[in-house]
DSSP file (Angstrom, degrees, kcal/mol; ACC not computed):
  #  RESIDUE AA STRUCTURE BP1 BP2  ACC     N-H-->O    O-->H-N    N-H-->O    O-->H-N    TCO  KAPPA ALPHA  PHI   PSI    X-CA   Y-CA   Z-CA
    1    1 A M     >        0   0    0      0, 0.0     4,-1.7     0, 0.0     5,-0.2   0.000 360.0 360.0 360.0 -36.4    4.7    8.3  -63.2
    2    2 A P  T  4  +     0   0    0      0, 0.0     4,-0.4     0, 0.0    72,-0.0   0.884 360.0  53.0 -58.5 -33.7    1.5    7.4  -61.3
    3    3 A F  T >4 S+     0   0    0      1,-0.2     3,-1.2     2,-0.2     6,-0.4   0.905 105.0  54.1 -64.8 -41.5    2.5    3.7  -61.7
    4    4 A I  T 34 S+     0   0    0      1,-0.3    -1,-0.2     5,-0.1   117,-0.1   0.856 108.2  48.5 -63.8 -35.7    5.9    4.3  -60.3
    5    5 A R  T 3< S+     0   0    0     -4,-1.7     2,-0.3   119,-0.1    -1,-0.3   0.492  90.5 103.2 -85.3  -0.8    4.6    5.8  -57.1
    6    6 A N  S X> S-     0   0    0     -3,-1.2     3,-1.5    -4,-0.4     4,-0.5  -0.640  75.2-132.7 -82.3 136.1    2.1    3.0  -56.6
    7    7 A A  H >> S+     0   0    0     -2,-0.3     4,-1.6     1,-0.3     3,-1.1   0.795 102.3  66.9 -60.1 -30.3    3.0    0.4  -54.0
    8    8 A N  H 34 S+     0   0    0      1,-0.3    -1,-0.3     2,-0.2    -4,-0.1   0.783  96.0  56.3 -64.1 -25.1    2.2   -2.5  -56.3
    9    9 A S  H <4 S+     0   0    0     -3,-1.5     4,-0.3    -6,-0.4    -1,-0.3   0.712 109.8  44.9 -78.9 -18.9    5.1   -1.5  -58.5
   10   10 A W  H XX S+     0   0    0     -3,-1.1     4,-1.6    -4,-0.5     3,-0.7   0.757  92.8  81.1 -91.2 -28.2    7.6   -1.8  -55.6
   11   11 A L  H 3X S+     0   0    0     -4,-1.6     4,-2.6     1,-0.2     5,-0.3   0.846  85.5  55.1 -53.8 -45.9    6.4   -5.0  -54.2
   12   12 A P  H 3> S+     0   0    0      0, 0.0     4,-2.4     0, 0.0    -1,-0.2   0.896 107.7  51.1 -57.8 -39.0    8.2   -7.4  -56.6
   13   13 A L  H <> S+     0   0    0     -3,-0.7     4,-2.0    -4,-0.3    -2,-0.2   0.934 112.8  44.8 -61.7 -46.0   11.6   -5.8  -55.8
   14   14 A Y  H  X S+     0   0    0     -4,-1.6     4,-2.0     2,-0.2    -1,-0.2   0.863 112.5  50.9 -70.8 -35.6   11.1   -6.2  -52.0
   15   15 A I  H  X S+     0   0    0     -4,-2.6     4,-2.4    -5,-0.2    -1,-0.2   0.921 109.2  52.4 -64.6 -43.2    9.8   -9.7  -52.3
   16   16 A F  H  X S+     0   0    0     -4,-2.4     4,-2.6    -5,-0.3    -2,-0.2   0.913 109.0  49.9 -57.7 -43.7   12.9  -10.6  -54.4
   17   17 A L  H  X S+     0   0    0     -4,-2.0     4,-2.5     2,-0.2    -1,-0.2   0.892 109.2  50.7 -66.0 -39.4   15.2   -9.2  -51.7
   18   18 A V  H  X S+     0   0    0     -4,-2.0     4,-2.6     2,-0.2    -1,-0.2   0.927 112.5  47.1 -62.9 -43.7   13.5  -11.1  -48.9
   19   19 A I  H  X S+     0   0    0     -4,-2.4     4,-2.8     2,-0.2    -2,-0.2   0.907 110.8  52.8 -63.5 -41.7   13.8  -14.3  -51.0
   20   20 A L  H  X S+     0   0    0     -4,-2.6     4,-1.8     2,-0.2    -2,-0.2   0.924 112.3  44.2 -59.2 -46.3   17.5  -13.5  -51.7
   21   21 A V  H  X S+     0   0    0     -4,-2.5     4,-2.6     2,-0.2    -2,-0.2   0.926 114.2  50.0 -65.5 -44.1   18.3  -13.0  -48.0
   22   22 A W  H  < S+     0   0    0     -4,-2.6    -2,-0.2     1,-0.2    -1,-0.2   0.905 111.8  47.6 -61.9 -42.7   16.3  -16.1  -47.0
   23   23 A K  H  < S+     0   0    0     -4,-2.8    -1,-0.2     1,-0.2    -2,-0.2   0.857 121.2  36.3 -66.5 -35.5   18.1  -18.3  -49.7
   24   24 A N  H  < S+     0   0    0     -4,-1.8    -2,-0.2    -5,-0.2    -1,-0.2   0.706 136.2  12.4 -94.9 -22.0   21.6  -17.0  -48.7
   25   25 A N    >X  +     0   0    0     -4,-2.6     3,-1.4    -5,-0.2     4,-0.6  -0.414  62.2 169.2-154.5  70.4   21.3  -16.6  -44.9
   26   26 A P  H >> S+     0   0    0      0, 0.0     3,-0.7     0, 0.0     4,-0.5   0.801  76.6  62.1 -58.4 -31.0   18.1  -18.3  -43.5
   27   27 A S  H 34 S+     0   0    0      1,-0.2     4,-0.3     2,-0.1     3,-0.1   0.769 111.2  37.7 -69.2 -23.7   19.3  -17.9  -39.9
   28   28 A K  H <> S+     0   0    0     -3,-1.4     4,-2.4    -7,-0.2    -1,-0.2   0.409  89.7  94.3-105.3   1.0   19.3  -14.0  -40.1
   29   29 A T  H <X S+     0   0    0     -3,-0.7     4,-2.9    -4,-0.6     5,-0.2   0.904  83.1  52.5 -61.7 -42.5   16.2  -13.6  -42.4
   30   30 A G  H  X S+     0   0    0     -4,-0.5     4,-2.1     2,-0.2    -1,-0.2   0.925 112.5  43.1 -61.5 -46.3   13.8  -13.1  -39.4
   31   31 A S  H  > S+     0   0    0     -4,-0.3     4,-1.9     2,-0.2    -1,-0.2   0.906 115.8  48.7 -67.9 -40.2   15.9  -10.3  -37.9
   32   32 A W  H  X S+     0   0    0     -4,-2.4     4,-2.6     1,-0.2    -2,-0.2   0.909 111.4  50.4 -64.6 -41.2   16.5   -8.7  -41.2
   33   33 A L  H  X S+     0   0    0     -4,-2.9     4,-2.4    -5,-0.2     5,-0.2   0.873 106.5  55.4 -64.6 -38.1   12.8   -8.9  -42.1
   34   34 A F  H  X S+     0   0    0     -4,-2.1     4,-2.5    -5,-0.2    -1,-0.2   0.934 111.6  43.4 -59.4 -46.0   11.9   -7.3  -38.7
   35   35 A F  H  X S+     0   0    0     -4,-1.9     4,-2.4     1,-0.2    -2,-0.2   0.902 111.9  54.7 -65.2 -40.9   14.1   -4.3  -39.5
   36   36 A L  H  < S+     0   0    0     -4,-2.6    -2,-0.2     1,-0.2    -1,-0.2   0.875 114.2  39.8 -61.7 -38.9   12.8   -4.2  -43.1
   37   37 A I  H  X S+     0   0    0     -4,-2.4     4,-1.1     2,-0.2    -1,-0.2   0.877 116.1  50.2 -78.1 -39.2    9.2   -4.0  -41.9
   38   38 A S  H  X S+     0   0    0     -4,-2.5     4,-2.7    -5,-0.2     5,-0.3   0.854 100.9  64.4 -68.2 -35.7    9.9   -1.7  -38.9
   39   39 A L  H  X S+     0   0    0     -4,-2.4     4,-2.7     1,-0.2     5,-0.2   0.937 105.0  40.3 -60.4 -53.4   11.9    0.9  -41.0
   40   40 A P  H  > S+     0   0    0      0, 0.0     4,-2.2     0, 0.0    -1,-0.2   0.856 114.8  54.4 -66.9 -30.4    9.1    2.1  -43.3
   41   41 A I  H  X S+     0   0    0     -4,-1.1     4,-2.1     2,-0.2    -2,-0.2   0.957 113.5  41.0 -64.0 -48.6    6.6    2.1  -40.5
   42   42 A L  H  X S+     0   0    0     -4,-2.7     4,-2.6     2,-0.2     5,-0.2   0.919 115.5  49.3 -67.2 -43.8    8.8    4.3  -38.4
   43   43 A T  H  X S+     0   0    0     -4,-2.7     4,-2.7    -5,-0.3     5,-0.3   0.895 111.7  49.8 -64.9 -37.4    9.9    6.6  -41.2
   44   44 A D  H  X S+     0   0    0     -4,-2.2     4,-3.1    -5,-0.2     5,-0.4   0.912 111.0  49.4 -66.4 -41.3    6.3    7.0  -42.3
   45   45 A L  H  X>S+     0   0    0     -4,-2.1     4,-2.3    -5,-0.2     5,-0.8   0.932 114.6  44.2 -62.1 -45.5    5.1    7.9  -38.8
   46   46 A V  I  X>S+     0   0    0     -4,-2.6     5,-2.7     3,-0.2     4,-1.1   0.944 119.8  41.1 -65.6 -47.4    7.9   10.4  -38.3
   47   47 A S  I  <>S+     0   0    0     -4,-2.7     5,-2.2    -5,-0.2    -2,-0.2   0.946 124.3  35.6 -65.9 -48.6    7.4   12.0  -41.8
   48   48 A S  I  <5S+     0   0    0     -4,-3.1     5,-0.2    -5,-0.3    33,-0.2   0.887 129.5  27.2 -76.6 -40.3    3.6   12.0  -41.8
   49   49 A W  I  <5S+     0   0    0     -4,-2.3    -3,-0.2    -5,-0.4    -2,-0.1   0.744 130.8  27.0-101.5 -24.9    2.8   12.6  -38.2
   50   50 A L  I  X<S+     0   0    0     -4,-1.1     4,-1.4    -5,-0.8    -3,-0.2   0.874 126.1  32.5-100.4 -59.0    5.7   14.6  -36.8
   51   51 A V  I  ><S+     0   0    0     -5,-2.7     4,-2.2     2,-0.2     5,-0.3   0.951 119.6  48.1 -69.4 -50.5    7.4   16.6  -39.5
   52   52 A K  H  ><S+     0   0    0     -5,-2.2     4,-2.8    -6,-0.3     5,-0.3   0.897 112.2  50.3 -59.2 -40.8    4.4   17.3  -41.8
   53   53 A E  H  4 S+     0   0    0      1,-0.2    -1,-0.2    -5,-0.2    -2,-0.2   0.836 110.6  50.2 -68.1 -31.5    2.3   18.5  -38.9
   54   54 A Q  H  < S+     0   0    0     -4,-1.4    -2,-0.2    -3,-0.3    -1,-0.2   0.892 119.5  34.6 -73.2 -39.5    5.1   20.8  -37.7
   55   55 A F  H  < S-     0   0    0     -4,-2.2    -2,-0.2    28,-0.3    -3,-0.2   0.804  81.9-165.3 -87.2 -30.6    5.7   22.5  -41.1
   56   56 A A     <  +     0   0    0     -4,-2.8     2,-0.5    -5,-0.3    -3,-0.1   0.856  20.2 172.5  48.1  45.6    2.0   22.4  -42.3
   57   57 A R        -     0   0    0     -5,-0.3    25,-3.2    26,-0.3    26,-0.3  -0.746  30.9-125.8 -88.6 125.9    3.0   23.1  -45.9
   58   58 A V        -     0   0    0     -2,-0.5    23,-0.1    23,-0.2     5,-0.1  -0.457  29.0-109.5 -71.2 139.6    0.2   22.9  -48.4
   59   59 A R    >   -     0   0    0     21,-0.4     3,-1.4    19,-0.2     4,-0.4  -0.317  22.5-118.0 -66.4 151.0    0.8   20.5  -51.3
   60   60 A P  G >  S+     0   0    0      0, 0.0     3,-1.1     0, 0.0    70,-0.2   0.860 114.5  58.1 -59.8 -34.8    1.3   22.1  -54.8
   61   61 A C  G 3  S+     0   0    0     68,-1.0    69,-0.1     1,-0.2     9,-0.1   0.677 107.9  47.8 -69.6 -15.2   -1.8   20.3  -56.1
   62   62 A N  G <  S+     0   0    0     -3,-1.4     2,-0.5    68,-0.1    -1,-0.2   0.370  80.7 113.2-105.9   3.1   -3.9   22.0  -53.4
   63   63 A Q    X>  -     0   0    0     -3,-1.1     3,-1.5    -4,-0.4     4,-0.7  -0.661  61.7-146.1 -76.3 122.5   -2.5   25.6  -53.9
   64   64 A A  G >4 S+     0   0    0     -2,-0.5     3,-0.8     1,-0.3     4,-0.3   0.872  95.8  55.2 -58.9 -39.6   -5.4   27.7  -55.2
   65   65 A Y  G 34 S+     0   0    0      1,-0.2    -1,-0.3     2,-0.1     4,-0.1   0.589 112.0  43.7 -75.2  -7.3   -3.2   29.9  -57.4
   66   66 A W  G X> S+     0   0    0     -3,-1.5     4,-1.8    -6,-0.2     3,-0.9   0.454  81.8 100.8-109.3  -4.2   -1.7   26.8  -59.2
   67   67 A Q  T << S+     0   0    0     -3,-0.8     5,-0.2    -4,-0.7    -2,-0.1   0.842  88.9  39.7 -52.6 -39.2   -4.9   24.9  -59.7
   68   68 A D  T 34 S+     0   0    0     -4,-0.3    -1,-0.3     1,-0.2    -2,-0.1   0.683 118.9  45.3 -86.0 -18.0   -5.2   25.9  -63.4
   69   69 A S  T <4 S+     0   0    0     -3,-0.9     2,-0.4    -4,-0.1    -2,-0.2   0.563  94.6  83.7-104.2  -8.8   -1.5   25.7  -64.3
   70   70 A I  S  < S-     0   0    0     -4,-1.8     2,-0.9   -10,-0.1    -4,-0.0  -0.788  70.5-137.8 -99.5 138.1   -0.6   22.4  -62.8
   71   71 A R        -     0   0    0     -2,-0.4     2,-0.5    56,-0.1    -3,-0.1  -0.824  22.6-160.9 -93.4 104.6   -1.2   19.1  -64.5
   72   72 A F        -     0   0    0     -2,-0.9    57,-0.2    -5,-0.2    56,-0.1  -0.771  11.9-176.1 -92.8 127.1   -2.5   16.8  -61.8
   73   73 A L        +     0   0    0     55,-1.1     2,-0.2    -2,-0.5    -1,-0.1   0.264  50.7  86.3-110.6  10.1   -2.1   13.1  -62.7
   74   74 A L  S    S-     0   0    0     54,-0.3     3,-0.1     1,-0.1    -2,-0.0  -0.692  75.9-123.5-109.9 164.8   -3.8   11.3  -59.8
   75   75 A R  S    S+     0   0    0     -2,-0.2     2,-0.3     1,-0.1    -1,-0.1   0.819  94.8  24.7 -75.8 -31.2   -7.4   10.4  -59.1
   76   76 A H  S    S-     0   0    0     -3,-0.0    -1,-0.1     0, 0.0    -3,-0.1  -0.945  77.8-121.1-133.1 155.7   -7.6   12.2  -55.8
   77   77 A R        -     0   0    0     -2,-0.3    53,-0.0    -3,-0.1   -18,-0.0  -0.855  32.3-124.2 -96.6 116.6   -5.7   15.1  -54.3
   78   78 A P        -     0   0    0      0, 0.0   -19,-0.2     0, 0.0   -17,-0.1  -0.349  16.6-158.9 -59.1 137.1   -4.0   14.1  -51.0
   79   79 A Q        +     0   0    0    -21,-0.1     3,-0.1     2,-0.0   -20,-0.1   0.519  59.3  99.0 -97.6  -7.6   -5.2   16.4  -48.2
   80   80 A S  S    S-     0   0    0      1,-0.1   -21,-0.4   -22,-0.1   -32,-0.0  -0.231  85.3 -84.9 -71.9 170.3   -2.3   15.9  -45.9
   81   81 A F        -     0   0    0    -33,-0.2   -23,-0.2   -23,-0.1    -1,-0.1  -0.183  31.1-132.2 -74.7 172.6    0.6   18.4  -45.7
   82   82 A S        +     0   0    0    -25,-3.2     2,-0.6   -30,-0.2   -24,-0.1   0.847  61.4 106.0-100.0 -40.1    3.5   18.3  -48.1
   83   83 A F  S    S+     0   0    0    -26,-0.3   -28,-0.3   -31,-0.2   -26,-0.3  -0.799  83.3  21.1 -99.2 120.5    6.9   18.6  -46.2
   84   84 A T  S    S-     0   0    0     -2,-0.6     2,-0.5    51,-0.3    52,-0.2   0.614  85.0-128.1 -97.8 162.2    8.5   16.0  -46.0
   85   85 A S     >  -     0   0    0     50,-1.8     4,-2.4     1,-0.2     5,-0.1  -0.598  12.0-158.1 -71.8 120.9    7.5   13.5  -48.7
   86   86 A S  H  > S+     0   0    0     -2,-0.5     4,-2.7     2,-0.2     5,-0.3   0.855  93.5  55.4 -69.3 -33.7    6.8   10.2  -46.9
   87   87 A H  H  > S+     0   0    0      2,-0.2     4,-2.5     1,-0.2     5,-0.3   0.953 111.4  43.7 -60.4 -48.6    7.4    8.3  -50.2
   88   88 A A  H  > S+     0   0    0      2,-0.2     4,-2.1     1,-0.2     5,-0.3   0.910 115.0  49.5 -64.5 -42.2   10.9    9.9  -50.5
   89   89 A T  H  X S+     0   0    0     -4,-2.4     4,-2.1     2,-0.2    -2,-0.2   0.953 114.7  43.3 -61.3 -50.9   11.6    9.4  -46.8
   90   90 A T  H  X S+     0   0    0     -4,-2.7     4,-2.3     1,-0.2    -2,-0.2   0.919 116.1  45.9 -64.0 -46.1   10.6    5.7  -46.8
   91   91 A H  H  X S+     0   0    0     -4,-2.5     4,-2.3    -5,-0.3    -1,-0.2   0.840 112.9  48.8 -73.7 -31.3   12.3    4.8  -50.0
   92   92 A M  H  X S+     0   0    0     -4,-2.1     4,-2.6    -5,-0.3     5,-0.3   0.899 110.6  52.3 -71.1 -38.5   15.6    6.5  -49.3
   93   93 A A  H  X S+     0   0    0     -4,-2.1     4,-2.4    -5,-0.3    -2,-0.2   0.933 112.9  44.7 -59.9 -44.9   15.6    4.8  -45.8
   94   94 A L  H  X S+     0   0    0     -4,-2.3     4,-3.2     2,-0.2     5,-0.3   0.900 111.0  54.0 -65.9 -40.1   15.1    1.5  -47.5
   95   95 A A  H  X S+     0   0    0     -4,-2.3     4,-2.6     2,-0.2    -2,-0.2   0.931 112.5  42.9 -60.3 -46.0   17.7    2.3  -50.2
   96   96 A V  H  X S+     0   0    0     -4,-2.6     4,-2.4     2,-0.2     5,-0.2   0.924 115.0  50.0 -66.8 -43.6   20.4    3.1  -47.5
   97   97 A F  H  X S+     0   0    0     -4,-2.4     4,-2.1    -5,-0.3     5,-0.2   0.938 114.3  44.3 -60.2 -47.7   19.4    0.1  -45.4
   98   98 A F  H  X S+     0   0    0     -4,-3.2     4,-2.1     1,-0.2    -2,-0.2   0.930 112.3  52.7 -62.0 -45.4   19.6   -2.3  -48.4
   99   99 A Y  H  < S+     0   0    0     -4,-2.6    -1,-0.2    -5,-0.3    -2,-0.2   0.901 116.7  38.3 -57.8 -42.3   22.8   -0.8  -49.6
  100  100 A L  H  < S+     0   0    0     -4,-2.4     3,-0.3    -5,-0.2    -1,-0.2   0.744 121.4  41.1 -84.8 -24.2   24.5   -1.2  -46.2
  101  101 A T  H  < S+     0   0    0     -4,-2.1    60,-0.6    -5,-0.2     3,-0.3   0.663 109.3  55.3 -99.7 -16.3   23.0   -4.6  -45.2
  102  102 A L    >X  +     0   0    0     -4,-2.1     4,-2.4    -5,-0.2     3,-0.9   0.062  67.7 120.0-103.1  25.7   23.2   -6.5  -48.5
  103  103 A T  T 34 S+     0   0    0     -3,-0.3    -1,-0.2     1,-0.3     5,-0.1   0.828  78.0  44.0 -61.3 -34.5   27.0   -6.0  -49.1
  104  104 A N  T 34 S+     0   0    0     -3,-0.3    -1,-0.3     1,-0.1    -2,-0.1   0.607 119.1  42.9 -86.0 -11.6   27.8   -9.7  -49.1
  105  105 A L  T <4 S+     0   0    0     -3,-0.9    -2,-0.2     1,-0.3    -1,-0.1   0.728 115.5  37.6-106.1 -27.3   24.8  -10.6  -51.3
  106  106 A I  S  < S-     0   0    0     -4,-2.4    -1,-0.3    -7,-0.1     5,-0.1  -0.992  83.5-115.9-131.9 129.2   24.7   -8.0  -54.0
  107  107 A P    >>  -     0   0    0      0, 0.0     4,-2.1     0, 0.0     3,-1.0  -0.232  32.5-110.0 -61.3 153.7   27.7   -6.3  -55.7
  108  108 A K  H 3> S+     0   0    0      1,-0.3     4,-1.5     2,-0.2    -5,-0.0   0.871 115.7  56.4 -54.4 -44.8   28.2   -2.6  -55.2
  109  109 A Q  H 34 S+     0   0    0      1,-0.2    -1,-0.3     2,-0.2     4,-0.2   0.815 111.8  43.9 -62.7 -28.7   27.3   -1.6  -58.7
  110  110 A W  H X4 S+     0   0    0     -3,-1.0     3,-1.2     1,-0.2     4,-0.3   0.807 107.1  58.9 -82.5 -31.6   23.9   -3.4  -58.4
  111  111 A R  H >< S+     0   0    0     -4,-2.1     3,-1.4     1,-0.3     4,-0.5   0.774  92.1  69.6 -67.5 -24.2   23.2   -2.0  -54.9
  112  112 A M  T >X S+     0   0    0     -4,-1.5     4,-1.5     1,-0.3     3,-0.9   0.760  82.5  75.5 -63.1 -23.2   23.5    1.5  -56.4
  113  113 A F  H <> S+     0   0    0     -3,-1.2     4,-2.8     1,-0.2    -1,-0.3   0.822  83.2  65.5 -56.3 -32.7   20.2    0.7  -58.1
  114  114 A F  H <> S+     0   0    0     -3,-1.4     4,-2.0    -4,-0.3    -1,-0.2   0.877 102.0  47.4 -61.0 -36.7   18.4    1.2  -54.8
  115  115 A F  H <> S+     0   0    0     -3,-0.9     4,-2.6    -4,-0.5    -1,-0.2   0.891 110.2  51.6 -71.3 -39.2   19.3    4.9  -54.8
  116  116 A L  H  X S+     0   0    0     -4,-1.5     4,-2.6     2,-0.2    -2,-0.2   0.922 109.2  51.6 -60.3 -43.4   18.1    5.2  -58.4
  117  117 A W  H  X S+     0   0    0     -4,-2.8     4,-2.2     1,-0.2    -2,-0.2   0.925 110.8  47.2 -58.8 -46.8   14.9    3.6  -57.4
  118  118 A A  H  X S+     0   0    0     -4,-2.0     4,-2.3     1,-0.2    -1,-0.2   0.899 112.4  50.1 -63.5 -40.5   14.4    6.1  -54.5
  119  119 A F  H  X S+     0   0    0     -4,-2.6     4,-2.6     2,-0.2    -2,-0.2   0.891 109.5  50.8 -66.5 -39.0   15.3    9.0  -56.8
  120  120 A I  H  X S+     0   0    0     -4,-2.6     4,-2.4     2,-0.2    -2,-0.2   0.912 110.5  49.1 -65.0 -41.7   12.8    7.9  -59.5
  121  121 A I  H  X S+     0   0    0     -4,-2.2     4,-1.5     2,-0.2    -2,-0.2   0.912 112.1  49.0 -64.1 -41.8   10.0    7.6  -56.9
  122  122 A G  H  X S+     0   0    0     -4,-2.3     4,-1.4     1,-0.2    -2,-0.2   0.920 111.0  49.6 -62.5 -43.7   10.9   11.1  -55.5
  123  123 A Y  H  X S+     0   0    0     -4,-2.6     4,-2.9     1,-0.2    -2,-0.2   0.898 106.7  56.1 -61.6 -40.0   10.8   12.5  -59.0
  124  124 A A  H  X S+     0   0    0     -4,-2.4     4,-2.3     1,-0.2    -1,-0.2   0.857 102.1  56.9 -60.6 -35.1    7.4   10.9  -59.6
  125  125 A Q  H  <>S+     0   0    0     -4,-1.5     5,-1.8     2,-0.2     6,-1.0   0.890 111.9  41.3 -63.7 -39.2    6.1   12.7  -56.6
  126  126 A I  H ><5S+     0   0    0     -4,-1.4     3,-1.1    -3,-0.2    -2,-0.2   0.921 112.7  55.2 -71.1 -44.4    7.0   16.0  -58.1
  127  127 A Y  H 3<5S+     0   0    0     -4,-2.9    -2,-0.2     1,-0.3    -1,-0.2   0.862 107.0  48.3 -59.7 -40.7    5.9   15.0  -61.6
  128  128 A V  T 3<5S-     0   0    0     -4,-2.3   -55,-1.1    -5,-0.2   -54,-0.3   0.552 116.9-112.7 -82.1  -5.7    2.4   14.1  -60.5
  129  129 A G  T < 5S+     0   0    0     -3,-1.1   -68,-1.0    -4,-0.4    -3,-0.2   0.651  85.8 110.4  92.6  16.3    2.0   17.4  -58.5
  130  130 A V  S   <S+     0   0    0     -5,-1.8     2,-0.3   -70,-0.2    -4,-0.2   0.574  76.2  35.0-101.0  -9.1    1.9   16.2  -54.9
  131  131 A H        -     0   0    0     -6,-1.0    -2,-0.2   -72,-0.1    -1,-0.1  -0.991  66.8-129.8-144.4 152.6    5.3   17.5  -53.7
  132  132 A Y    >>  -     0   0    0     -2,-0.3     4,-1.4     1,-0.1     3,-0.7  -0.585  40.1-106.7 -86.4 158.8    7.7   20.4  -54.2
  133  133 A P  H 3> S+     0   0    0      0, 0.0     4,-2.5     0, 0.0     5,-0.2   0.872 120.8  54.9 -56.3 -37.8   11.4   19.5  -54.8
  134  134 A L  H 3> S+     0   0    0      1,-0.2     4,-2.6     2,-0.2     5,-0.2   0.794 101.2  58.8 -69.4 -25.5   12.4   20.5  -51.3
  135  135 A D  H <> S+     0   0    0     -3,-0.7   -50,-1.8     2,-0.2     4,-1.8   0.903 109.7  44.5 -63.3 -40.4    9.8   18.1  -49.9
  136  136 A I  H  X S+     0   0    0     -4,-1.4     4,-2.8     2,-0.2    -2,-0.2   0.933 113.0  49.4 -69.7 -47.3   11.6   15.3  -51.7
  137  137 A L  H  X S+     0   0    0     -4,-2.5     4,-2.4     1,-0.2    -2,-0.2   0.924 111.7  49.2 -59.5 -45.4   15.1   16.5  -50.6
  138  138 A G  H  X S+     0   0    0     -4,-2.6     4,-2.4     1,-0.2    -1,-0.2   0.894 111.7  50.0 -60.2 -39.8   13.9   16.8  -47.0
  139  139 A G  H  X S+     0   0    0     -4,-1.8     4,-2.9     2,-0.2    -2,-0.2   0.893 108.9  51.9 -65.0 -40.4   12.5   13.3  -47.2
  140  140 A Y  H  X S+     0   0    0     -4,-2.8     4,-2.7     2,-0.2    -2,-0.2   0.923 111.5  46.4 -61.9 -43.9   15.7   11.9  -48.7
  141  141 A I  H  X S+     0   0    0     -4,-2.4     4,-1.9     2,-0.2    -2,-0.2   0.946 115.4  45.2 -64.9 -48.1   17.8   13.4  -45.9
  142  142 A L  H  X S+     0   0    0     -4,-2.4     4,-2.0     1,-0.2    -2,-0.2   0.924 115.4  48.2 -60.8 -45.0   15.4   12.2  -43.2
  143  143 A G  H  X S+     0   0    0     -4,-2.9     4,-3.1     1,-0.2     5,-0.2   0.893 108.2  53.7 -63.6 -41.1   15.2    8.7  -44.8
  144  144 A A  H  X S+     0   0    0     -4,-2.7     4,-2.5    -5,-0.2     5,-0.2   0.893 108.3  50.9 -61.8 -39.4   19.0    8.4  -45.2
  145  145 A L  H  X S+     0   0    0     -4,-1.9     4,-2.4     2,-0.2    -1,-0.2   0.928 113.6  44.2 -63.7 -45.0   19.4    9.1  -41.5
  146  146 A F  H  X S+     0   0    0     -4,-2.0     4,-2.9     2,-0.2     5,-0.2   0.928 113.9  49.7 -65.6 -45.0   16.9    6.4  -40.6
  147  147 A G  H  X S+     0   0    0     -4,-3.1     4,-2.3     1,-0.2    -2,-0.2   0.912 112.8  47.1 -60.8 -43.3   18.3    3.9  -43.1
  148  148 A F  H  X S+     0   0    0     -4,-2.5     4,-2.5    -5,-0.2    -1,-0.2   0.927 113.5  48.6 -63.6 -45.3   21.9    4.5  -41.8
  149  149 A G  H  X S+     0   0    0     -4,-2.4     4,-2.4    -5,-0.2    -2,-0.2   0.917 112.4  47.3 -62.2 -44.9   20.8    4.2  -38.2
  150  150 A F  H  X S+     0   0    0     -4,-2.9     4,-2.7     1,-0.2    -1,-0.2   0.909 112.5  49.8 -63.7 -42.0   18.8    1.0  -38.8
  151  151 A A  H  X S+     0   0    0     -4,-2.3     4,-2.9    -5,-0.2     5,-0.2   0.904 110.4  50.5 -64.1 -40.9   21.7   -0.5  -40.7
  152  152 A K  H  X S+     0   0    0     -4,-2.5     4,-2.4     2,-0.2    -2,-0.2   0.939 113.0  45.4 -61.9 -46.8   24.2    0.4  -37.9
  153  153 A V  H  X S+     0   0    0     -4,-2.4     4,-2.6     2,-0.2     5,-0.3   0.918 113.0  51.1 -63.3 -42.8   21.9   -1.2  -35.3
  154  154 A Y  H  X>S+     0   0    0     -4,-2.7     4,-3.2     1,-0.2     5,-0.6   0.949 112.3  45.5 -59.9 -49.1   21.4   -4.3  -37.4
  155  155 A H  H  X5S+     0   0    0     -4,-2.9     4,-1.5     3,-0.2    -1,-0.2   0.888 113.5  50.5 -62.2 -38.5   25.1   -4.8  -38.0
  156  156 A H  H  <5S+     0   0    0     -4,-2.4    -1,-0.2    -5,-0.2    -2,-0.2   0.911 120.4  34.0 -65.5 -42.0   25.8   -4.2  -34.3
  157  157 A K  H  <5S+     0   0    0     -4,-2.6    -2,-0.2    -5,-0.2    -1,-0.2   0.859 137.8  14.5 -82.7 -37.0   23.2   -6.7  -33.1
  158  158 A F  H  <5S-     0   0    0     -4,-3.2    -3,-0.2    -5,-0.3    -2,-0.2   0.515  91.0-138.5-123.1  -7.7   23.4   -9.3  -35.9
  159  159 A G     << -     0   0    0     -4,-1.5    -1,-0.2    -5,-0.6    -2,-0.1  -0.252  52.3 -24.8  77.0-168.7   26.5   -8.8  -37.9
  160  160 A L              0   0    0      1,-0.1   -58,-0.1    -5,-0.1   -59,-0.1  -0.407 360.0 360.0 -76.8 153.9   26.7   -9.0  -41.7
  161  161 A L              0   0    0    -60,-0.6    -1,-0.1    -2,-0.1  -133,-0.1   0.480 360.0 360.0 -70.9 360.0   24.3  -11.1  -43.7
């Protein structure tokens, strides 16, 4: 599970998608890439700096009464707050954005993989002890809203890929 939540494990998928878009629609690759880069930046800022600071929920791995009963699988304990999970927010936003913008390039049954990927990353966050299930659920909801909004704006401005 620590491997799944590591950014290096996600990179090949995202590089593949950029190449896929570029090969099939080079004229729209730049605009799609702009949205692709902007989306995780914005979702991370909202999740990490706005939502987490408002809720100030301590992570399960940092709760004193759970220190002896939780199996912590990471090298360091994140000191930021827990709600919402930025991993869950970002990956659900990307999953929704990919699902809605890659309709002409990837069949629906394969696009569902993006949601599975986001769910596995969210589960990994719980498994390694850095988030509660509601942190993940809140991140999924926030991310889905951002992904949907970005996809709507993209389609309105640039049409389908």
